[in-house]
C-alpha positions in Angstrom: -14.1 8.8 26.7 -12.6 5.7 28.3 -10.1 3.5 26.6 -12.7 1.0 25.4 -14.9 3.7 24.0 -12.0 5.1 22.0 -11.2 1.8 20.5 -14.8 1.3 19.6 -15.0 4.7 18.0 -11.8 4.0 16.0 -13.1 0.6 14.8 -16.3 2.2 13.7 -14.3 4.8 11.8 -12.2 2.1 10.1 -15.4 0.2 9.2 -16.9 3.3 7.6 -13.7 3.9 5.7 -13.8 0.3 4.5 -17.4 0.8 3.3 -16.4 4.0 1.5 -13.4 2.3 -0.2 -15.7 -0.5 -1.5 -18.6 1.7 -2.5 -19.8 1.1 -6.1 -19.1 4.7 -7.3 -15.5 4.3 -6.2 -15.2 0.8 -7.7 -16.6 2.3 -10.9 -13.4 4.2 -11.4 -11.6 0.8 -12.0 -14.3 -0.6 -14.4 -12.1 0.1 -17.4 -9.6 -2.7 -18.1 -6.3 -1.0 -17.2 -3.1 -2.5 -16.0 -1.0 -1.1 -13.1 2.4 -2.7 -13.1 1.1 -5.5 -15.3 -1.8 -6.3 -13.0 -5.5 -5.6 -13.6 -6.5 -2.4 -11.8 -9.7 -3.6 -10.1 -8.4 -6.7 -8.4 -5.3 -4.9 -7.3 -7.3 -2.0 -5.8 -9.6 -4.4 -4.0 -6.6 -6.3 -2.6 -4.9 -3.1 -1.5 -8.0 -1.6 0.1 -8.8 -4.8 1.9 -5.2 -5.0 3.2 -5.3 -1.4 4.3 -8.5 -1.9 6.3 -7.0 -5.0 8.0 -3.8 -3.2 8.8 -5.8 -0.3 10.3 -7.9 -2.7 12.4 -4.7 -4.3 13.7 -3.1 -1.0 14.5 -6.2 0.2 16.4 -6.4 -3.1 18.4 -2.7 -3.1 19.1 -2.7 0.5 20.3 -5.7 -0.2 22.5 -7.0 2.7 24.6 -3.7 4.6 24.9 
């Protein structure tokens, strides 16, 4: 696979991971009102999952086809 194809495959994998992290059954785990470090669990999870997906996309694009 050429460099561009590898980047595309990695971005597709990151997108699928993002969909999995935001899937309703996974989000259902955080339905109960709990606090993590004084913050509500669901918004904290959503923010961290979203940030992780963005960081992974940045890492894939920065690395390129190496």
